[in-house]
VODOLO-944481 format. One record per residue (C-alpha): residue number from 1; residue in one letter; x, y, z. Coordinates in Angstrom, 2 decimals, always signed. Example, Ala and Ser with C-alpha at 12.3 -4.5 7.8 and 13.67 -1.06 7.14 Angstrom:
REM residues 2
votor | sedren | c1 | c2 | c3
1 | a | +12.30 | -4.50 | +7.80 $
2 | s | +13.67 | -1.06 | +7.14 $
END
This chain:
REM residues 517
votor | sedren | c1 | c2 | c3
1 | x | +14.94 | +36.34 | -11.08 $
2 | x | +18.15 | +34.48 | -11.93 $
3 | x | +17.91 | +31.13 | -13.58 $
4 | x | +18.50 | +27.99 | -11.21 $
5 | x | +22.14 | +27.47 | -12.29 $
6 | x | +22.87 | +31.17 | -11.96 $
7 | x | +21.39 | +31.02 | -8.32 $
8 | x | +23.51 | +28.18 | -7.30 $
9 | x | +26.72 | +29.54 | -8.80 $
10 | x | +29.12 | +30.42 | -6.01 $
11 | x | +26.74 | +28.77 | -3.24 $
12 | x | +27.86 | +26.36 | -0.57 $
13 | x | +25.30 | +23.51 | -0.29 $
14 | x | +24.87 | +21.19 | +2.72 $
15 | x | +23.42 | +17.78 | +1.93 $
16 | x | +22.35 | +15.10 | +4.42 $
17 | x | +21.69 | +11.54 | +3.17 $
18 | x | +24.09 | +12.14 | +0.18 $
19 | x | +25.24 | +8.46 | +0.00 $
20 | x | +21.61 | +7.26 | -0.15 $
21 | x | +19.75 | +6.72 | -3.39 $
22 | x | +18.11 | +10.23 | -3.80 $
23 | x | +21.17 | +11.92 | -2.20 $
24 | x | +23.42 | +10.60 | -4.89 $
25 | x | +21.10 | +11.77 | -7.81 $
26 | x | +21.01 | +15.29 | -6.01 $
27 | x | +24.73 | +15.47 | -5.91 $
28 | x | +25.19 | +14.43 | -9.43 $
29 | x | +22.53 | +16.90 | -10.66 $
30 | x | +23.87 | +19.79 | -8.84 $
31 | x | +27.49 | +19.26 | -10.17 $
32 | x | +26.28 | +18.49 | -13.73 $
33 | x | +23.48 | +21.24 | -14.28 $
34 | x | +24.83 | +23.81 | -11.79 $
35 | x | +28.59 | +23.52 | -12.63 $
36 | x | +29.47 | +26.89 | -11.00 $
37 | x | +28.32 | +25.60 | -7.53 $
38 | x | +31.12 | +26.44 | -5.19 $
39 | x | +31.08 | +23.40 | -2.79 $
40 | x | +28.97 | +20.48 | -1.68 $
41 | x | +29.41 | +19.59 | +2.06 $
42 | x | +28.08 | +16.11 | +2.69 $
43 | x | +27.29 | +14.84 | +6.29 $
44 | x | +28.62 | +11.22 | +6.13 $
45 | x | +29.17 | +8.74 | +8.92 $
46 | x | +31.73 | +5.86 | +8.96 $
47 | x | +30.11 | +2.79 | +8.02 $
48 | x | +30.89 | -1.03 | +7.91 $
49 | x | +34.76 | -0.46 | +8.49 $
50 | x | +34.83 | +2.28 | +5.91 $
51 | x | +35.79 | +5.88 | +6.78 $
52 | x | +33.63 | +8.81 | +5.46 $
53 | x | +36.49 | +9.51 | +2.85 $
54 | x | +36.15 | +6.02 | +1.54 $
55 | x | +32.50 | +6.09 | +1.37 $
56 | x | +32.43 | +9.35 | -0.50 $
57 | x | +35.23 | +8.03 | -2.97 $
58 | x | +33.44 | +4.90 | -3.63 $
59 | x | +30.31 | +6.99 | -4.41 $
60 | x | +32.03 | +9.27 | -6.78 $
61 | x | +33.38 | +6.23 | -8.99 $
62 | x | +29.85 | +5.10 | -9.34 $
63 | x | +28.53 | +4.97 | -12.97 $
64 | x | +25.95 | +7.63 | -12.04 $
65 | x | +28.75 | +10.30 | -12.11 $
66 | x | +29.94 | +9.28 | -15.72 $
67 | x | +28.46 | +12.45 | -17.39 $
68 | x | +29.89 | +14.80 | -14.67 $
69 | x | +33.32 | +12.99 | -15.06 $
70 | x | +33.22 | +13.61 | -18.89 $
71 | x | +32.51 | +17.37 | -18.38 $
72 | x | +34.74 | +18.02 | -15.33 $
73 | x | +37.31 | +15.19 | -14.34 $
74 | x | +38.21 | +17.16 | -11.11 $
75 | x | +34.53 | +17.42 | -9.83 $
76 | x | +35.44 | +15.55 | -6.77 $
77 | x | +37.39 | +18.76 | -5.53 $
78 | x | +33.89 | +20.48 | -4.89 $
79 | x | +32.79 | +17.62 | -2.65 $
80 | x | +33.77 | +18.20 | +1.13 $
81 | x | +32.79 | +15.30 | +3.38 $
82 | x | +31.93 | +16.24 | +7.08 $
83 | x | +32.03 | +13.54 | +9.69 $
84 | x | +28.57 | +13.05 | +11.27 $
85 | x | +26.34 | +10.64 | +13.11 $
86 | x | +22.53 | +11.43 | +13.15 $
87 | x | +22.04 | +9.16 | +16.39 $
88 | x | +24.57 | +11.46 | +18.39 $
89 | x | +23.96 | +14.62 | +20.22 $
90 | x | +24.78 | +17.64 | +17.99 $
91 | x | +24.96 | +15.03 | +15.01 $
92 | x | +28.48 | +14.38 | +16.31 $
93 | x | +29.77 | +17.20 | +14.28 $
94 | x | +33.11 | +18.59 | +15.55 $
95 | x | +33.28 | +22.20 | +16.85 $
96 | x | +35.68 | +23.02 | +14.12 $
97 | x | +33.28 | +21.75 | +11.45 $
98 | x | +30.39 | +23.57 | +13.08 $
99 | x | +32.16 | +26.93 | +12.70 $
100 | x | +33.07 | +26.07 | +9.15 $
101 | x | +29.56 | +25.36 | +8.27 $
102 | x | +28.17 | +28.28 | +10.11 $
103 | x | +30.42 | +30.63 | +8.29 $
104 | x | +29.72 | +29.52 | +4.65 $
105 | x | +26.45 | +27.41 | +4.03 $
106 | x | +23.85 | +28.97 | +1.90 $
107 | x | +21.37 | +26.24 | +1.25 $
108 | x | +20.52 | +22.98 | +3.18 $
109 | x | +18.96 | +19.79 | +1.57 $
110 | x | +17.96 | +17.38 | +4.31 $
111 | x | +17.42 | +14.01 | +2.76 $
112 | x | +18.72 | +11.74 | +5.48 $
113 | x | +16.03 | +9.31 | +6.92 $
114 | x | +15.46 | +5.81 | +7.78 $
115 | x | +13.21 | +4.50 | +5.18 $
116 | x | +12.53 | +0.91 | +6.85 $
117 | x | +8.94 | +0.60 | +7.33 $
118 | x | +9.39 | -1.76 | +10.33 $
119 | x | +12.09 | +0.27 | +12.02 $
120 | x | +11.76 | +0.26 | +15.96 $
121 | x | +10.00 | +3.49 | +16.98 $
122 | x | +12.71 | +4.70 | +19.20 $
123 | x | +15.32 | +4.43 | +16.50 $
124 | x | +12.93 | +5.81 | +13.64 $
125 | x | +12.28 | +8.82 | +16.09 $
126 | x | +15.96 | +9.38 | +16.54 $
127 | x | +16.67 | +9.37 | +12.95 $
128 | x | +13.64 | +10.98 | +11.45 $
129 | x | +12.75 | +13.57 | +14.31 $
130 | x | +15.45 | +14.24 | +16.76 $
131 | x | +18.17 | +14.45 | +14.04 $
132 | x | +15.92 | +16.83 | +12.08 $
133 | x | +15.49 | +18.98 | +15.38 $
134 | x | +19.35 | +19.13 | +15.68 $
135 | x | +19.81 | +19.99 | +12.06 $
136 | x | +17.47 | +22.88 | +12.36 $
137 | x | +19.36 | +24.07 | +15.36 $
138 | x | +22.58 | +24.13 | +13.49 $
139 | x | +20.91 | +25.91 | +10.55 $
140 | x | +20.08 | +28.82 | +12.99 $
141 | x | +23.70 | +29.23 | +13.54 $
142 | x | +24.40 | +29.67 | +9.92 $
143 | x | +24.99 | +33.33 | +8.98 $
144 | x | +24.31 | +33.14 | +5.16 $
145 | x | +21.69 | +30.49 | +5.09 $
146 | x | +19.10 | +31.22 | +2.37 $
147 | x | +16.89 | +28.13 | +2.19 $
148 | x | +16.19 | +24.83 | +4.25 $
149 | x | +14.77 | +22.09 | +2.27 $
150 | x | +13.37 | +19.07 | +3.94 $
151 | x | +12.53 | +15.96 | +2.05 $
152 | x | +9.49 | +14.22 | +3.70 $
153 | x | +7.10 | +11.52 | +2.03 $
154 | x | +3.68 | +11.89 | +0.48 $
155 | x | +2.63 | +9.27 | +2.81 $
156 | x | +3.49 | +11.14 | +6.04 $
157 | x | -0.46 | +11.70 | +6.24 $
158 | x | -1.60 | +8.55 | +4.65 $
159 | x | -4.35 | +8.12 | +7.34 $
160 | x | -6.10 | +10.84 | +5.34 $
161 | x | -7.73 | +10.09 | +1.83 $
162 | x | -7.26 | +13.72 | +0.46 $
163 | x | -3.91 | +15.30 | +1.28 $
164 | x | -3.46 | +18.96 | +0.61 $
165 | x | -0.03 | +20.77 | +0.51 $
166 | x | -0.30 | +21.77 | +4.28 $
167 | x | +1.30 | +20.55 | +7.34 $
168 | x | -1.30 | +18.80 | +9.35 $
169 | x | -1.52 | +18.77 | +13.18 $
170 | x | +0.84 | +15.92 | +14.50 $
171 | x | -0.74 | +12.91 | +16.10 $
172 | x | +1.23 | +13.74 | +19.33 $
173 | x | +3.59 | +16.62 | +20.44 $
174 | x | +6.92 | +15.48 | +19.30 $
175 | x | +8.76 | +17.01 | +22.28 $
176 | x | +6.42 | +15.15 | +24.91 $
177 | x | +6.83 | +11.84 | +23.03 $
178 | x | +10.53 | +12.16 | +22.88 $
179 | x | +10.67 | +12.92 | +26.54 $
180 | x | +8.25 | +9.95 | +27.39 $
181 | x | +10.36 | +7.49 | +25.48 $
182 | x | +13.66 | +8.60 | +26.94 $
183 | x | +12.99 | +6.50 | +30.12 $
184 | x | +11.32 | +3.41 | +28.69 $
185 | x | +13.20 | +0.31 | +27.59 $
186 | x | +12.89 | -1.12 | +24.04 $
187 | x | +10.42 | -3.71 | +25.32 $
188 | x | +7.89 | -1.37 | +26.69 $
189 | x | +8.33 | +0.85 | +23.51 $
190 | x | +7.66 | -2.12 | +21.40 $
191 | x | +4.49 | -3.00 | +23.33 $
192 | x | +2.98 | +0.37 | +22.93 $
193 | x | +4.12 | +1.14 | +19.35 $
194 | x | +0.85 | -0.05 | +17.72 $
195 | x | -1.33 | +2.22 | +19.87 $
196 | x | +0.99 | +5.24 | +19.44 $
197 | x | +1.07 | +5.05 | +15.52 $
198 | x | -2.91 | +4.60 | +15.54 $
199 | x | -4.25 | +4.50 | +11.91 $
200 | x | -0.84 | +4.79 | +10.31 $
201 | x | +0.63 | +1.70 | +8.90 $
202 | x | +4.22 | +2.00 | +10.35 $
203 | x | +6.72 | +3.99 | +12.23 $
204 | x | +8.16 | +5.44 | +8.99 $
205 | x | +5.12 | +7.45 | +8.09 $
206 | x | +4.37 | +8.19 | +11.81 $
207 | x | +7.88 | +9.73 | +12.40 $
208 | x | +7.90 | +11.61 | +9.04 $
209 | x | +4.57 | +13.42 | +10.11 $
210 | x | +6.11 | +14.45 | +13.30 $
211 | x | +9.36 | +15.52 | +11.49 $
212 | x | +7.10 | +17.94 | +9.36 $
213 | x | +5.54 | +19.42 | +12.41 $
214 | x | +9.16 | +19.91 | +13.85 $
215 | x | +10.36 | +21.70 | +10.70 $
216 | x | +7.10 | +23.95 | +10.62 $
217 | x | +7.96 | +25.26 | +14.09 $
218 | x | +11.05 | +26.99 | +12.68 $
219 | x | +9.38 | +28.70 | +9.75 $
220 | x | +9.37 | +31.99 | +11.72 $
221 | x | +13.27 | +31.83 | +11.88 $
222 | x | +14.29 | +30.16 | +8.51 $
223 | x | +13.23 | +30.00 | +5.10 $
224 | x | +11.76 | +26.44 | +4.71 $
225 | x | +10.20 | +24.21 | +2.02 $
226 | x | +9.03 | +20.57 | +2.40 $
227 | x | +9.09 | +18.13 | -0.47 $
228 | x | +6.80 | +15.21 | -0.32 $
229 | x | +7.66 | +12.42 | -2.89 $
230 | x | +5.40 | +9.28 | -3.24 $
231 | x | +7.13 | +6.00 | -4.06 $
232 | x | +10.54 | +6.90 | -5.46 $
233 | x | +11.66 | +4.80 | -8.39 $
234 | x | +14.27 | +4.65 | -11.03 $
235 | x | +15.22 | +7.67 | -13.01 $
236 | x | +13.06 | +8.78 | -15.98 $
237 | x | +15.69 | +10.82 | -18.14 $
238 | x | +18.73 | +11.92 | -15.97 $
239 | x | +21.49 | +11.14 | -15.98 $
240 | x | +20.34 | +8.28 | -18.09 $
241 | x | +16.95 | +6.34 | -18.16 $
242 | x | +16.49 | +3.62 | -15.51 $
243 | x | +19.29 | +4.25 | -13.34 $
244 | x | +18.54 | +2.61 | -9.81 $
245 | x | +20.95 | +1.29 | -7.07 $
246 | x | +18.80 | -0.70 | -4.63 $
247 | x | +16.36 | -3.44 | -4.00 $
248 | x | +13.85 | -1.07 | -2.03 $
249 | x | +10.32 | -0.61 | -2.92 $
250 | x | +9.33 | -1.66 | -6.47 $
251 | x | +12.92 | -2.56 | -7.45 $
252 | x | +12.94 | -5.60 | -5.30 $
253 | x | +9.53 | -6.73 | -6.49 $
254 | x | +10.44 | -6.17 | -10.21 $
255 | x | +13.56 | -8.33 | -9.77 $
256 | x | +11.60 | -11.05 | -7.88 $
257 | x | +9.17 | -11.01 | -10.73 $
258 | x | +11.83 | -11.24 | -13.32 $
259 | x | +13.67 | -14.11 | -11.54 $
260 | x | +10.27 | -16.02 | -11.52 $
261 | x | +10.21 | -16.05 | -7.77 $
262 | x | +7.39 | -13.83 | -7.27 $
263 | x | +4.31 | -15.44 | -8.70 $
264 | x | +1.30 | -13.66 | -6.69 $
265 | x | +1.14 | -10.40 | -4.98 $
266 | x | -1.84 | -8.78 | -2.96 $
267 | x | -2.80 | -5.51 | -4.52 $
268 | x | -5.76 | -3.71 | -6.10 $
269 | x | -5.40 | -3.78 | -9.86 $
270 | x | -7.52 | -0.51 | -10.20 $
271 | x | -5.48 | +1.29 | -7.34 $
272 | x | -3.26 | +4.12 | -8.58 $
273 | x | +0.53 | +2.99 | -8.14 $
274 | x | +1.99 | +6.50 | -7.36 $
275 | x | +5.54 | +5.93 | -8.56 $
276 | x | +7.65 | +9.18 | -9.05 $
277 | x | +11.04 | +8.89 | -10.90 $
278 | x | +13.95 | +10.00 | -8.85 $
279 | x | +15.08 | +12.68 | -11.25 $
280 | x | +11.71 | +14.35 | -11.08 $
281 | x | +11.96 | +14.55 | -7.14 $
282 | x | +15.58 | +16.07 | -7.41 $
283 | x | +14.72 | +18.54 | -10.20 $
284 | x | +11.74 | +19.63 | -8.06 $
285 | x | +13.93 | +19.84 | -4.89 $
286 | x | +16.54 | +22.07 | -6.61 $
287 | x | +13.96 | +24.31 | -7.99 $
288 | x | +12.31 | +24.52 | -4.73 $
289 | x | +15.60 | +25.60 | -3.12 $
290 | x | +16.08 | +28.28 | -5.73 $
291 | x | +12.43 | +29.62 | -5.20 $
292 | x | +12.61 | +29.48 | -1.41 $
293 | x | +15.90 | +31.34 | -1.44 $
294 | x | +14.46 | +33.86 | -3.91 $
295 | x | +11.42 | +34.74 | -1.77 $
296 | x | +13.09 | +35.25 | +1.51 $
297 | x | +10.40 | +36.80 | +3.74 $
298 | x | +10.65 | +35.56 | +7.35 $
299 | x | +8.24 | +34.84 | +8.94 $
300 | x | +6.24 | +33.16 | +6.24 $
301 | x | +4.46 | +29.59 | +6.10 $
302 | x | +6.58 | +26.84 | +4.81 $
303 | x | +5.63 | +25.81 | +1.37 $
304 | x | +4.85 | +22.11 | +0.82 $
305 | x | +5.19 | +20.48 | -2.51 $
306 | x | +3.25 | +17.02 | -3.09 $
307 | x | +5.60 | +15.44 | -5.52 $
308 | x | +3.20 | +12.75 | -6.96 $
309 | x | +1.88 | +11.47 | -10.17 $
310 | x | -1.47 | +9.85 | -9.45 $
311 | x | -3.57 | +13.16 | -9.89 $
312 | x | -1.70 | +14.31 | -12.94 $
313 | x | -0.73 | +11.23 | -15.00 $
314 | x | -2.11 | +8.15 | -13.08 $
315 | x | -1.03 | +4.62 | -13.72 $
316 | x | -2.43 | +1.54 | -11.97 $
317 | x | -0.92 | -1.49 | -10.25 $
318 | x | -2.52 | -3.72 | -12.90 $
319 | x | -1.02 | -1.84 | -15.69 $
320 | x | +2.32 | -2.01 | -13.99 $
321 | x | +2.06 | -5.87 | -13.64 $
322 | x | +1.16 | -6.17 | -17.38 $
323 | x | +4.15 | -4.05 | -18.60 $
324 | x | +6.69 | -5.53 | -16.14 $
325 | x | +5.89 | -9.12 | -17.48 $
326 | x | +6.22 | -7.76 | -21.21 $
327 | x | +9.64 | -6.24 | -20.17 $
328 | x | +10.96 | -9.40 | -18.66 $
329 | x | +9.87 | -11.53 | -21.75 $
330 | x | +11.74 | -9.01 | -23.93 $
331 | x | +14.68 | -8.64 | -21.72 $
332 | x | +14.92 | -11.51 | -19.32 $
333 | x | +17.21 | -11.74 | -16.37 $
334 | x | +20.06 | -14.30 | -16.13 $
335 | x | +19.33 | -17.72 | -14.51 $
336 | x | +15.82 | -17.16 | -13.73 $
337 | x | +14.31 | -19.67 | -11.03 $
338 | x | +11.08 | -20.08 | -13.24 $
339 | x | +9.64 | -18.26 | -16.14 $
340 | x | +8.21 | -14.69 | -15.14 $
341 | x | +4.52 | -15.01 | -14.56 $
342 | x | +3.25 | -12.85 | -11.67 $
343 | x | -0.52 | -12.16 | -10.95 $
344 | x | -2.02 | -9.49 | -8.73 $
345 | x | -5.06 | -10.24 | -6.82 $
346 | x | -7.02 | -8.22 | -4.05 $
347 | x | -8.49 | -11.33 | -2.64 $
348 | x | -6.87 | -12.46 | +0.54 $
349 | x | -7.88 | -16.34 | +0.22 $
350 | x | -6.83 | -16.55 | -3.46 $
351 | x | -3.41 | -14.79 | -2.69 $
352 | x | -2.66 | -17.21 | +0.20 $
353 | x | -3.58 | -20.12 | -2.08 $
354 | x | -1.12 | -19.15 | -4.73 $
355 | x | +1.49 | -18.53 | -2.13 $
356 | x | +1.17 | -22.00 | -0.84 $
357 | x | +1.12 | -23.52 | -4.46 $
358 | x | +3.48 | -21.35 | -6.34 $
359 | x | +5.78 | -20.10 | -3.56 $
360 | x | +6.15 | -22.52 | -0.65 $
361 | x | +5.76 | -25.92 | -2.31 $
362 | x | +8.32 | -24.98 | -5.05 $
363 | x | +10.67 | -23.64 | -2.38 $
364 | x | +10.58 | -26.86 | -0.32 $
365 | x | +11.18 | -29.01 | -3.33 $
366 | x | +14.08 | -26.93 | -4.40 $
367 | x | +15.60 | -26.98 | -0.73 $
368 | x | +15.18 | -30.61 | -0.57 $
369 | x | +17.30 | -31.21 | -3.80 $
370 | x | +19.81 | -28.70 | -2.32 $
371 | x | +20.07 | -30.74 | +0.84 $
372 | x | +20.44 | -34.05 | -1.28 $
373 | x | +23.29 | -32.44 | -3.23 $
374 | x | +25.03 | -31.23 | -0.04 $
375 | x | +24.29 | -27.59 | -0.47 $
376 | x | +22.76 | -25.21 | +2.07 $
377 | x | +18.99 | -24.73 | +1.57 $
378 | x | +18.17 | -21.13 | +0.77 $
379 | x | +14.97 | -20.85 | -1.27 $
380 | x | +12.44 | -20.89 | +1.71 $
381 | x | +14.56 | -18.24 | +3.39 $
382 | x | +14.33 | -16.10 | +0.20 $
383 | x | +10.59 | -16.44 | +0.00 $
384 | x | +10.01 | -15.62 | +3.67 $
385 | x | +12.04 | -12.35 | +3.03 $
386 | x | +10.07 | -11.60 | -0.08 $
387 | x | +6.81 | -12.28 | +1.83 $
388 | x | +7.77 | -9.87 | +4.48 $
389 | x | +8.68 | -7.12 | +1.98 $
390 | x | +5.58 | -7.40 | +0.15 $
391 | x | +3.44 | -7.47 | +3.36 $
392 | x | +5.01 | -4.04 | +4.21 $
393 | x | +4.07 | -2.65 | +0.85 $
394 | x | +0.55 | -4.11 | +0.85 $
395 | x | -1.07 | -1.04 | +2.65 $
396 | x | +0.17 | +1.13 | -0.08 $
397 | x | -0.56 | -1.05 | -3.14 $
398 | x | -4.31 | -1.63 | -1.98 $
399 | x | -5.33 | +1.94 | -1.54 $
400 | x | -5.85 | +5.12 | -3.43 $
401 | x | -5.02 | +8.66 | -2.22 $
402 | x | -5.86 | +12.21 | -3.80 $
403 | x | -2.93 | +14.59 | -3.50 $
404 | x | -3.23 | +18.39 | -4.16 $
405 | x | -0.29 | +19.50 | -6.22 $
406 | x | -0.91 | +23.17 | -6.88 $
407 | x | +2.45 | +24.29 | -5.46 $
408 | x | +4.18 | +21.93 | -7.81 $
409 | x | +2.30 | +23.53 | -10.78 $
410 | x | +3.07 | +27.07 | -9.38 $
411 | x | +6.67 | +26.30 | -9.27 $
412 | x | +6.75 | +25.09 | -12.70 $
413 | x | +5.26 | +28.18 | -13.97 $
414 | x | +7.77 | +30.26 | -12.31 $
415 | x | +10.73 | +28.55 | -14.18 $
416 | x | +12.27 | +30.02 | -17.46 $
417 | x | +11.78 | +27.86 | -20.63 $
418 | x | +15.54 | +26.80 | -20.41 $
419 | x | +15.11 | +25.74 | -16.77 $
420 | x | +11.86 | +23.80 | -17.50 $
421 | x | +14.07 | +21.63 | -19.86 $
422 | x | +17.07 | +21.38 | -17.67 $
423 | x | +15.20 | +20.83 | -14.31 $
424 | x | +12.05 | +19.03 | -15.72 $
425 | x | +9.45 | +17.75 | -13.19 $
426 | x | +6.51 | +17.91 | -15.54 $
427 | x | +5.14 | +14.32 | -15.06 $
428 | x | +2.50 | +14.94 | -17.75 $
429 | x | +5.19 | +14.16 | -20.23 $
430 | x | +5.84 | +10.70 | -18.62 $
431 | x | +5.21 | +7.74 | -20.91 $
432 | x | +4.53 | +4.88 | -18.44 $
433 | x | +5.17 | +1.83 | -20.47 $
434 | x | +8.51 | +3.20 | -21.75 $
435 | x | +9.37 | +4.19 | -18.07 $
436 | x | +8.55 | +0.75 | -16.84 $
437 | x | +10.66 | -1.09 | -19.42 $
438 | x | +13.57 | +1.27 | -18.77 $
439 | x | +13.11 | +0.71 | -15.03 $
440 | x | +13.26 | -3.13 | -15.39 $
441 | x | +16.39 | -2.80 | -17.74 $
442 | x | +18.00 | -0.56 | -15.03 $
443 | x | +17.54 | -3.24 | -12.31 $
444 | x | +19.11 | -5.64 | -14.65 $
445 | x | +22.01 | -3.40 | -15.53 $
446 | x | +22.81 | -1.31 | -12.41 $
447 | x | +21.38 | -3.50 | -9.48 $
448 | x | +22.20 | -7.06 | -10.65 $
449 | x | +25.04 | -5.92 | -12.93 $
450 | x | +24.03 | -8.10 | -15.77 $
451 | x | +25.30 | -7.54 | -19.31 $
452 | x | +22.64 | -6.75 | -21.94 $
453 | x | +24.63 | -8.83 | -24.49 $
454 | x | +23.74 | -12.08 | -22.43 $
455 | x | +20.01 | -11.63 | -23.29 $
456 | x | +20.02 | -14.38 | -26.08 $
457 | x | +21.33 | -16.92 | -23.41 $
458 | x | +18.72 | -15.72 | -20.91 $
459 | x | +16.01 | -16.20 | -23.59 $
460 | x | +17.39 | -19.78 | -24.07 $
461 | x | +17.30 | -20.47 | -20.52 $
462 | x | +13.64 | -19.36 | -20.26 $
463 | x | +12.87 | -21.88 | -23.09 $
464 | x | +14.65 | -24.42 | -21.16 $
465 | x | +12.40 | -23.81 | -18.05 $
466 | x | +9.31 | -23.78 | -20.25 $
467 | x | +10.12 | -27.28 | -21.58 $
468 | x | +10.85 | -28.58 | -18.00 $
469 | x | +7.43 | -27.16 | -17.07 $
470 | x | +5.70 | -28.95 | -19.91 $
471 | x | +7.47 | -32.18 | -19.13 $
472 | x | +6.44 | -31.86 | -15.45 $
473 | x | +2.80 | -31.08 | -16.34 $
474 | x | +2.61 | -34.22 | -18.64 $
475 | x | +3.98 | -36.41 | -15.95 $
476 | x | +1.57 | -34.98 | -13.32 $
477 | x | -1.27 | -35.73 | -15.72 $
478 | x | -0.10 | -39.24 | -16.31 $
479 | x | +0.45 | -39.65 | -12.45 $
480 | x | -3.13 | -38.49 | -11.70 $
481 | x | -4.48 | -40.88 | -14.54 $
482 | x | -2.66 | -43.81 | -13.09 $
483 | x | -3.55 | -43.26 | -9.54 $
484 | x | -7.06 | -41.79 | -9.76 $
485 | x | -8.77 | -42.08 | -13.16 $
486 | x | -7.47 | -45.64 | -14.33 $
487 | x | -8.78 | -47.18 | -11.03 $
488 | x | -12.22 | -45.82 | -11.14 $
489 | x | -14.96 | -46.49 | -13.80 $
490 | x | -16.80 | -43.37 | -12.95 $
491 | x | -13.71 | -41.24 | -13.20 $
492 | x | -12.82 | -42.83 | -16.56 $
493 | x | -16.49 | -42.11 | -17.80 $
494 | x | -16.16 | -38.57 | -16.84 $
495 | x | -12.80 | -38.21 | -18.45 $
496 | x | -13.97 | -39.66 | -21.72 $
497 | x | -17.00 | -37.54 | -21.68 $
498 | x | -14.73 | -34.36 | -21.25 $
499 | x | -12.38 | -35.47 | -23.91 $
500 | x | -15.17 | -36.15 | -26.38 $
501 | x | -16.65 | -32.75 | -25.78 $
502 | x | -13.34 | -31.15 | -26.55 $
503 | x | -12.90 | -33.20 | -29.60 $
504 | x | -16.45 | -32.17 | -30.83 $
505 | x | -15.67 | -28.65 | -30.19 $
506 | x | -12.45 | -28.73 | -32.17 $
507 | x | -14.00 | -30.59 | -35.11 $
508 | x | -16.93 | -27.94 | -35.02 $
509 | x | -14.33 | -25.04 | -34.99 $
510 | x | -12.48 | -26.62 | -37.78 $
511 | x | -15.54 | -27.13 | -40.02 $
512 | x | -16.88 | -23.63 | -39.30 $
513 | x | -13.39 | -22.02 | -40.28 $
514 | x | -13.55 | -24.07 | -43.56 $
515 | x | -16.93 | -22.96 | -44.48 $
516 | x | -16.08 | -19.45 | -43.68 $
517 | x | -13.06 | -19.57 | -45.89 $
END
């Protein structure tokens, strides 16, 4: 078979969700590693007062595209934005654009979705299921379509312990659910959401499972593959290590830990943290597009690729916490609120205690001083948002899953040695400590836009925070002494007994060390 770059040469590719995190990396990788690709058609909606052309232009000046820009300064000529809105009938694509796409598109990568865990069910259903149905309808009109690649999530079936590379029966028939919710107002839907999603944790995983079934229904008419990434994180190697552009998922937690805001988190230290680098997902996605197109036999079952690390190269939440703290000590963030010191616990009561002592009390004190200085209090609001985000992730940080990844291994074996290097998704090669450090540095450089040359000043700031902490602890001990111990003979006796024991232990230790030497 032709290599992956040879296959995409001269092809017209349609991408949804291109302005999102994964979509940007997909666009960049296609332009850089498949330079002969003919054109990339991006479905984009106007947003926040920006036209679709402005959004695409802003995306292309991003640092992510620096390597592409060096190789081909005119790469933007291959990018063709198409006005679209996923919440509208027919995706709000004009008849002229429908005709244009139907005549030329060869491959579709459907990456668009809402990734908010607490999205109202009606909206999540519209974006993740109905929009997928409408894109599939459009795909059936395309005369030269060779592959339809749908990006799902490894957690679509998180109500199961062991997850194979198959599409499981949906919890409800999507068509019946859509028809039922059409006449209900938002209040009724909100009241019945918990019963509808059942043993799934949120509307995101629920609607992604429905979307997989919707895609499967078209496997007799289209060449389909489904990619199931787990928790998508910063890039591992491409276009450079540690690239990330958002606060979603682990990124926000890492930043909160680096700023000294996050001090406790409820998770299972021994549970596998199934992070997957974004460039691994994109390399697998492009390889799956190539393989699906090269094996066009309709009808045939849609191949599912569980894109995970836990069963191949596991790394645990406790290990992540350790390496994140090490990274922030080496490369601290600017103007940290406190020195980084986050602890993971699976005990609910211990976690609540530390939230009270290490989160809420400091936030109240800080907001009190802000009020005194005439500023608007903000720290308690920040902590409330942080607790909400961590609460949404708690389900995934406290459990283990077993994913079968035979199709991922099969696809890797189909690649030429050159393609294995260019489109590497072999997570056995992933060095976790190095990856976590690059991830933390990536959040510092690309999300917070901090300069690495300011690290000495950031370290000095951490030393200042350490001295403040020591001073506060000393004053606290003196206060406790004056208020409690100095006024009670029994308390003084206990205090002196403890101090004498410590003194005797130190004397014994010093004498033992001298004898040994």
